N, C-alpha and C positions, 0 to 999 in steps of 0.2 A: 654658593658651593653648597648650601645644605638642600636646597632643590637636588642637584647632581645626584648627592649619597641619597637621597630617599627613593630617585627613579631608579638607581644603580639596582637598588636592592628588591624592590617593589616585583618585578618581572619574576623574581624567584620564588616568593611566597604565595601556595595558594591556599594558605590558610586550613585550618585543621578539619579535613571533611571526614567522615564517617568512614569505617572501614568498604571498602568497594565493594559492590555486590558481583558474585562469582561469575563468569559466563561459562555458566554451566550447557551442558548439551540440551535441545530442544529442538520439538517436529517442524522442519522449515517445510511449508507448504509449496508445493507448485505445480503447474498444470501440464499435463501429457497430452500431447494432440497424437490420435490415431488415425495411420494413412489408412482411407478407403481403398479399397480395391475396384478398379472400373468396373467389372462387373457388377457392385454394388449401387452403379449410377442411377436413380430415379427409383430406390427399393424403398419401399415403405419400412420405419424400425420399428417392431409392438412393442417386444420384451426385454428385459433383460435376466440372466441368471449365472451364478458363478457353480462350476464345480469344485469339487472337493479339494482339487490342486489348484484355486483361483482363477481358472481360466474363466474369461467372459464368454458367455454363448448369448449370440442374437437372435431372437425370431424374427425374418423380414418377410418383404412380399415373395420373394425370391428364391426362399430355403433359409436354411440356420447355417450363421456364420460363425466364426469364433475368432478371436484375436490369437495374430502369429506374431511374436517378436516386435511389436509397435504397428500392426496394420491387422486390420479386419478383413476378411476375403470368406465366402462362401466353404463351409465346412466337406472340403472332400475325402477326410479320412478314412469312410466307410463307403467301400463302394456302394453296395445295395442300397445306402441314403444317398447316394450323392445325386442332384439333380429332382430331390424330392422335395414339395415343398409341404414344411409341416403345419399342422393349425397351432400348434401350441408346445410349449416346454415347458420345463422345469428341474429344481434339482430335489434331491432328499434328502432328507436329514443327514446321511453320511455323504452328502455330495456328490451321489449317482445321478448322473444327466438322464431325464426321461423326455422322448420325443411322441407327441399326439398326432396323428394323422386322421384324415376321414373316414378310414377302415380300421384303425387298430392303434396299437400302441406298444412301447418297446422303448426298453435300456439299454448299451451296448456294455454297460457294467455288471460284475459279477456274473462273467461267460455268458451273459446275453439271456439269462433265465426267464429276465421279467420282461413280458412282451403277452400282447392278447390282441385277438380279434375284435370287431366290431361293426354293428352294422351301421353303413356309411348316413354321414351327416346327423345322429346323434347328438354326440358330442363337441364341443369346443373348446374346453379348457379340463386342464389337467392336474392334480397336486396329489404329494405324495409324501404320507407320516412314517413314524416308525414302523420299523417291520417291514418295509416297503409297501406298506398299505396304500391301495391307488383309489384316488378317490376322481370323478369324473362330473362334469356339470355341462349342460346346455341346455335348449330352449326347452326341454321335456322333464327337465329336472335335474337331481343329484342321483349318482350311482356309484356302489363299491364294483371293482374289478378284481378279478384274479382270474389270470391267463386268458382263456378264451370266453370266461362265463365273466356276465355282470348283473349285478342285483338293484335297484332300484331303492332310494332311500326314501320313506315314505313320510315326509315333511310339513306336507300340506303347507307351502309358501304361498304367503299372499300376495307378494308379486311378484314378477319377469326377472328380476335382477337377479344374476349369481356371482357371488365373492367366495372364493376359497383362500385360504392360508395355511401353510404346514410346518410342522418342527416336531422336535424328537419328543416334544408332550401332546402330540396328537394333532388331528384335523378339524378344522374349523368353519365354518358354514353359514354364510348370511342372506337371506331374501331383500335386502334392505333397511327389516326393522327387527329380526328376530336373529339373535346366534347357536348354532350348536356346534355341540363337540361331536367329533365323530371319534371312538376307539373302541377298538374288536368290532367292531361289527353294528355298534350301539353309538345313536346319536341322543344326546341330550342339551336340552335348553341351557343356553350358559344367562342368557339376558336379553333385551331387549331395549333397543334404543332406538327412535326414529329417524327416519333421512339417513341410514347408513350409504355412505358412498364407497370408504374403503378400511380394509380386513386387514388384520394382521397379527398374527399368534405366534411371529417369532421370537417375544419377548418372555420374560417372567409375567407379564398381565397381556392378555389380549383388549387390545385395543381397537379401535374405529376412528373415523373420521367421519362428518355429517357437513361437512362446510362450515363448521362452527369452531372448531379446534379438533385435539386430540383427545378422546374420550377412553376411560377404562371400562369394560363389559361387566367387570365385577365391583360391587358396592363398597368393597371395605379395600380397594386398590388405592396405592399412593398418588398424593395429586400430580397433574401431568403439566407438562409448559403448557399454556393456552392461549401467550400473546405470540400470536405465530405470526410470520411475515406476509404471509396469504393463506386464507381460511380455505381456499377451494386446490383438496391435496387430490393427486392420484393411484400414490401406490405409497406405500409405509413400511419400513423395517428397519427391525431393533438392532440397536449396535450398543457396546457397553456405553453407558451415560446416557443412552437417550434412543431420539427416532432420526433416522434418515425419511425424508420427505420429497417425491417428485411433484413439481408443479407445472402448470403451463407456462412461469416466469421465473424459472430456474430451480434450482433444489436447497434445500436447508439439513440444518440438522437443529433439533430442539432438544435442549440440553436438559434431563431431569434431576441436575445437582450432585450426582454420584460421579465418581472419579472417571475420566474420558480425555483420552486423546484429542479429540474433535469438539472439545468445550470451549477451546480457548488454546491451539498453538500457539501463539504468541505473548500468552501469561507471563508475566513477570513479576518477582516481588509479591508484592502486597495486591498489585493491579488485578481490579476486579475482573472474573471471565462473565464474559456476553452469556443470557441464555438462548440465544439462536447465533449460527452460525452460517451466512446466505453466501451462495455462489453462483452467478449468473455474468452475464455478459461475455464479451471473446476474453477476456483475460482468463475465463475458466473452462467456457465450451463454446460449439461454433453457434449453436441456438440455443435460445431459454425452453424451449416447447419439449422440458424432461419427461421423458417416459417413466424411466427406472433408475435406482440408485444401488449400487448393491459393494457394500464394502466388505475387503476382503481379509484374509487372518492377518497381513503384515502389515495393513492401517490403510491402504490405498482405498479410495473410494472411486469404483467405478459409475462414470453417469451416462446414462444412453437417450440420446436426443430423438428426435425425428429424423436429423438429416446425420448426427453422426454420434461415435464412440468415442468418447475422453474420459481421464481419469483426475485426481487430485492425490498426488503422493506425496507423502512424509519421510523425509531425510534426516535422519540426525544430524546439527548442526551445532556448531558453535558460533558467538557472533566475530569472532576471527575469522573463522572460514568462511562466512559471509562476506568479511569486509576483501578477503582475498580472491572471493568471485567476483565481486563487484571493479576491485583493481583491474583484474583479468580484461573485465565487460570494457571496462574505461578505454584503458590501453588497445586494446583492439580494434574497438569501432567509434572512438569519440573524441580522438585528439584531431584537430586539424588546428594546424601552424602552432602548434602548445598550448591553445585554448581548447576548453572543453567545448565541445558542439552537440548540438541536435542532430537528429537524423529524420530527415524527412521522408516518409515513406508514400511514393506512389501508390503502390498497391498494399492496401492495409494491411498493418502487420507482418509484411515481407520484410525481412531483415534485407535480404540479398537485394529489396529494390532500393533499398535507402542510400541515401547522400547527404553529408555533412552541408548542414547551411548555417548561414551568418543569422542572427538575431541582433536585436537591441540590446541587449547586454553581455553579448558574450563576456567581454575582460570581465564585469561583475561577477558571475556565473563559476567562471575559472579560478576564481578565487578561493569558492569552495573546496576545489580540488586541489589546490596549493596548498591552503592551510590543513588539510586532511593527512597530507604528504608529510607536512613540518612538523605534524605532532604525532605522526606516527615514527618519524625519526628520532624525535625526543624520546619516544618510548620505548622503542625497539633498536636505534641505533644500525637499523636497515641503511646502507648505503643507497640503494636503487630506490628509497625513499625521498631519501636527498635529491640524487640526479631528477627526478621525477618534478619533484616540487620546484628545483631551480630554473627546469625548462619551460615550465610556466611563467615563470619570473620572468624571463628571457622575451616572453610573446607578450606580458605587459608590459616590459623595459620598452619594447617595439611600440608598442601602442602610441608613446609619447614619442619617439623619434622617426616615428613614419611620417611624420610632417614637419613644420616649421615652427609651430607655434608653442614654445617652449611650457613644459610643465601642463600642457592640457593633453590627458588623456583618451585618446579616439576610442569610440566604443567598441569598433570591432575594423576587423581589415579583411580585405579579400583580394583578387586577382582582379583585374580589370575586364570588367566585364561579366562578372559573373556574381554579382551581389542580387541578392534576393529580397532583405527586408527594408520597407520606407526608401528605395529605392531618391527620393529626393532629399536626402538627407547625407549622402556622401560625395566626396569629394577627390579631384586625384591629386597624386601622393608626387612631390616632386620626382619618383621614381614613377612614371607613367605606366608602367607594367602593374601597378598597384593603387586601388582606393582604397579610403577609409572614411569612415562612418563617425559624423559630428555631432551635435546636438546634447553634448554628455551631460549627465545629470548629476545630483549630489548621491544617485545611487551607487554610481562606478568610485565616486573619491571614497564612501564609506568603505565601501567592499576593497578595492585596491589599499586602503589602508591598514584594514582589517588583516590582509594576506600578509602584507608587510610588516607588522608588526608581529603575527606569528612567527614566520619565516628570522626575524631579528632575535627573536627569541629562543626558537627551537633550532634551526639548522644553519645557524650562520657562524662557522668554525672560524673563521679568517678575518682578517681584515682584509683583504681584496672582497671576499664575500658582505662584509659589513659597507664597504664603501660604497660596492654598487645599490644597496638599498638605502642608505643615506641619502646618493645622487637623486636616486626619483621620488623620494619622499620631498628632500628640498626644492626641488622643483617646481613639484604640486604647490607646496608650502608656500613658496615666493610667489608663484602666479597667484596666486589666492589676494594674497596680501599686495602684492604690486597693483593689481584691479580691484580694490578697495572691497574685498570679500566677495568679488564674483569671479566665479569660471566663466571665461570670456573665450567666444568661438573665433573663426577666421572671419567671421565678417565686423569681428572689433564690439560685438553686442554680447551681453551677459547671455547665458543658456537659460532655458525657462525653468529649469530645476536647480541648477547652478548659483542659489544665491545663500549668503549670510550675513549679509548687512544688518547693523541693528533697524535701520531704516525701514529695510524689506522685512525682516525677522518679529519685530516688537510693534510691528502694524496687526498683527495677527492676534486675535483676541487669544488669553489664553486655553480657553476649551478646543482651540483647533491645534491638533497635534503638532505641525511642522514648526511651530513656535520653539518646543520643548525639544524635538528629532535634531533641527537643524543646528541648533546651542550646542546639543551631545557632541555632535560631529566636528563642528568647527573648534571645541574645546578638545576633544580628542586629536584631532590635527596637530595642535598647534603644541598640545603637551608632548606627542610623539615625535613630530621632527625638533622639539626642541631636548630631547631625550639624546635624538641619534646626532643631531648636528652641531649640538653646546650653542647655539644662536639666539643670545638672548632677545634678539626682536620675537623671535616667536612665544619665549615667554610672554615678555613684557605685554603683548598683543591678547595671549590668553587672559593674562591678569585684567587687563583694561576692560576686555568682552565680559569677565566673570562680574568683576569689581564696581566699572562705570557704565556699564551697559545693561544690568541684569540678567546675564545669560547664566548663572549661577541660582538664579531664582527659575529661571524659566525651566533649567534641566530638572527640577524636583517640581514643575507644575502638575496636580494631584491627575491620575489616569482617570480617578472615578469621576471626573468631574467635565470629561470630553463631551461635548453634544453637538447639534448640529445646526452649529452658528456658521453660515455660508457666507465665504469671502473669493471673491471675483479677481482671477490674479492671470492677466492677459487672456481674458477670457474663457476662463478656466475655472470651474466651482472648485472650490475647497471647503471641507469640514463636512459636507450634504450629506456624504457616508464615510464608512471606514474603511481606509485602503490597508489592508493587511501587507501589503509591502512595506508599510511604515513601520510596523512591527518586525518583520526582517530588520531592514536596515538599523533599526534601533538596539537590537542587540549585538548587530554587529559594529556598532559604534558604541556600545558601553563597554564593551572586550577592550577597547582601547581606551575608552574616558576613566573605566576604573584603575587598570592595568598601569597605567604612567600618570594616574593624579601628581598634581606639583607638591600635593601636602597630606600627610594626614588626613585632615582634619576634611579637605574635600573629597578623598577617597570615601571617608564616614557618610558624606550626604550624597555622593553618587551612588555606592552600594544600597543607600536607601531608597533611593530614586526606581534602580533596577528593579527593586523588591516589590515595591508598586506597581510597576509595570508587569513584571513576573504575575503577581498575583491575578491581574487580569487575564493572561495567556495561560495559568498551571491546566485549566481543565483542556488542553489542545494534548497534553502529555508528547510537546515536540522535543526531541532530544536535543537541538540548539538551544532552544528556550533554555532549558534548564540548566544544562553543560556550561553555556556562557555564564548564566547567572552566578553557578558555581564557579568559575573561575576569576568570575568580579570580585568573588569574596560573601556570597550569599550562603550561609549555613545552613538553613532550610528549603530544600526544593523536593523536586521529585524524582529520585532516578529510577524506581520502580516503574514507573509510568512510561521513562523514557526507554527503557529496555523493554517495554510493552511494544513501543512505537517499532523500535529497529528489528526487535523478533516476528513483527509482523511486516515488517516493509516488503512490498511484493517484487519478486524478483524477475516479473515482467515491469518494466519500466514505459510499456507503450499506452497510449492515449485513447485506450479501448472507450469507447460510450460505456459509462455505468448509471444505472436506474436504480434508484430506491425512494422516490415520490409514490410508489405503490404500496408501500410496507405497510402492513398493520402494526407492526410493533415497535413504531417509532413514532417519537412525538414531534408533530410539526409546530416550530412556531410562528408568531405572527411575525408582520414583518418588522424588522428591528435595525437600528442604527449599526451593528456589526453585522448586519446582513446574515446571519446567522439562522437557518433554516428548519434544524431539528436540533433537538434537546441532548440527543445520544449519541457518544463518539463513538462511531462504527470503527473494527478494525482496518486497520490501513490497507487489506486485500479485498476489503467489502465499498473503498470509497474509489473517487476518480484519482488517477495518478495527478498530483499537482505539485509543483515546485510550495516550498513554504511560505513565498509571498503570496499563497492563496490559502483562507482558511477551511477547514476542515469538515466544516460542519455543513457542507452543501449536498446535498440529495442526489442530483445529477450529472451528468457533465462529461466530457469527454469529445475528442474530435474523428469519434468511427476507428482510430487506429494508424491514422496517417503522421504520427510524430513517436519516436523513440527517444525518452529523456536517458540523460549519462548515469543518473542515481547516485551522485556526489555527493548531494543533501546527508545520503547514509552515512558514506563514509567522513563525512567532517563529524557527524553525531557520535559514531562510532570511536574515532580516534580522538576527538574532547574529551569523551567521557572518559577513555585511558587516560588521557595526560591530565586530566583534573582530579583523577585519582577515583571517580563514582564507579568505573567498571574496573574487574580486575582481568587478569590474563585468562585464556582460556583453560578448562578443567575438565576432563574427560576422563569416564572412568576407566 
C-alpha cells in the first residue's frame, strides 16, 4: 500500500521550478519563393536594388525586372523603357531608381527631370549620392554627370577595377587599392587597402572586402567581424547591427555587436547570439550563387541569385502561435491512419507531389504527437487536443491488435501491397487487406510507454479511458514477463533489440550504454504497469531486477565513462560509436522511470542519473532533453537554451541538402566517439533538418528535398515546456 500512495501523488508534483520564461513576441524567419515569369527563362540576373517603396528591381540580360505580388517579371510600367535593356541600375539615397543605358541615363522619379545623354559605350556603372549627384564608371574611368553634360573625375587610378558605393553621406570610388570620396564635385582620398574587391559606403563606416574579411577604411573605425564563413565576398550592404554579404556559396549577416533584428532572431533569455547568420541551400534560396542582398525597411531581406529572386521574411510570432501553425500542418498533411507520417516527395520540395509513407518507427514517432496533445490538453483544457491525442492512441492500440501476438506492438501498418520500407519485415494480418511490420525493438516499447504515461496523467479523465491505457500497458508488460524479459516476434524468437533479460544486459561492459538504457526502460515499464494495474507481479519483478540483478546500479552507471568497448551481438557491433537514438530513448524512459518511481529514495537516485546524462547533452539546447529533465525533478536545467531552439526551429521541415563544411567561421573537430563534427551549435535554421535521434553537430546532410517531416518534435518540446512550468503563456504587447 505504501507504494501505491507514493505513486498516486508523484505525477501531480513537478517540483518547484523557477518562474516560467514568458512567451514574448520574436521575429520568426521564413523563406519566400518568388515566381519567375516565363519571359525571364534563361535570363542572367546581374544586380538587385530596392526602391524607396521597398520594391525589388533586378537587372537582367533581358531588361529590368521587378517584383509584382510574389512574382518577378520584366517591368513594362513605363512604355518608353519597355523592351530596352539597361546596362546598370541603382537607387539614390531617397530611393529613386536610376537606369543606365549605353547612350544615356535617367530616373522616372521626381517628375522625370533627372536624365542625360552619353556617348555610346563609355560607361557601364551608375551610382547616385546626395542631392541626386550622379557618378558614372566605365573602362575609361569615373565621371560626374549632370543632365546631358558629364565631366571626368581625374583620380589617376592605378588599376582597371571600378568600384562605387553611395549613400546620403556621399559617393565612394575605388580602383582596387585606393578609396576616394566624391562630394560636391570634389574627390578626396579616404584611405588605401591593397586588393580591394568590394566597396560599401552605406553604413556609418566605409568598409571594403579584400578576400580576407570586412575591413574599415578609416583607421579609427571600430572593430569589425572577421571570422566570416566565406572570405570571398561579392557585395556588402550595411543594415542595423552589421553587414549583409553576398557570396558564391550563399548569403550571410555579419553582426557588429550592436542591436540588430538579424543577429539572432531565435535568441531567447541568456542564450548567446552568434556573430554570423548564414543562409544557403534550398531551404532558403533556389541556388547558392548569390549576386546581391538587400534588406528593406520592414526587415525582409531580399536575395538575388543567378537564377532567382527570393526573400527571408520575419513575422512577429509567439511560440504559442508557432505551435498552432505546426498543429495545422500535422493535421493537414501528416496523419496516416492516426499515426504521424513522413511525406515522400518524388519532386524535390514539391509538397503537392508528396505521399505519406510507412517508416521503421511510425508508432514510436507518433508518440511525440500524442504526448504533445496530451500536454496541451493538460495546460489549456482544449477538447480538440484531447480528441487528437486519443485518435493517435487508437492507432497505437491497433498496432497491438492487428495480429494475434498478444502484447506485441507492430512497428507500423499499411494496406496490403503498398508498404514501402524494409519490405522483408512485414506480415499479412488476419484481415488480409492489411499488413503489419514486425521485428519491433525497445525503441517502440519505450516510446509507447512514454505516450501512455503522459496520456494517463494528462488526458485520461474517465475510468473507460484509463481502462484502455491499463489494458495496452498490461498486455505489453505481461508479454515481456511471460517471455523471460524478451519481446518475441511471430517467429517465436526475441527481436534483435527487444531484450531486457539480465543475462543479456549484464553481459555488456559498464562502458556500453545499452546496459544503463535498457535497465531504465524495463524498470520504468514495470513501475508504470504496477501503478495502472495494481498487479504485484510487476512490482516484484521491478524490485528483483533492481536489487538482485544490479539494475539499480546499472541505471546509475556514469555517462562520463562511456568508451568504445566493442560488443558483438547477433553480428552487430555495439559500443564502437555513439548512437544518438539512445539519448532520445533515454530521456523518454527517464520520464516514466522518475515520475513513477517505487520509492522516494529510488526517485532521488534516478534524478541524479538523469542529471548525469543531461550534463552530457546540455550543449545541444534541445527542448525535450531540458523539459524532460525538469519533469523528472531536475532543478537546474537550461530553459533559455530550449527557447532558443524552439524559436529557431525552421518552419520548413523538408530534408534539403545543407552544407557547412566549407565555412571558415566554424571549428572543425577531429574524429571523436560522439561523432560531432563542429564545436559550435548552429541555429536550427542553418543545420540539416533531422529528428532528435540525430545529434546536431553535423556539418553537411540532407537528401536533397525528397522528405517532409511532420515537425512534431517542436510540438512536444513546446507543450512539455508549458506543462512543466518552464514556458509561460503567450504575451503580446
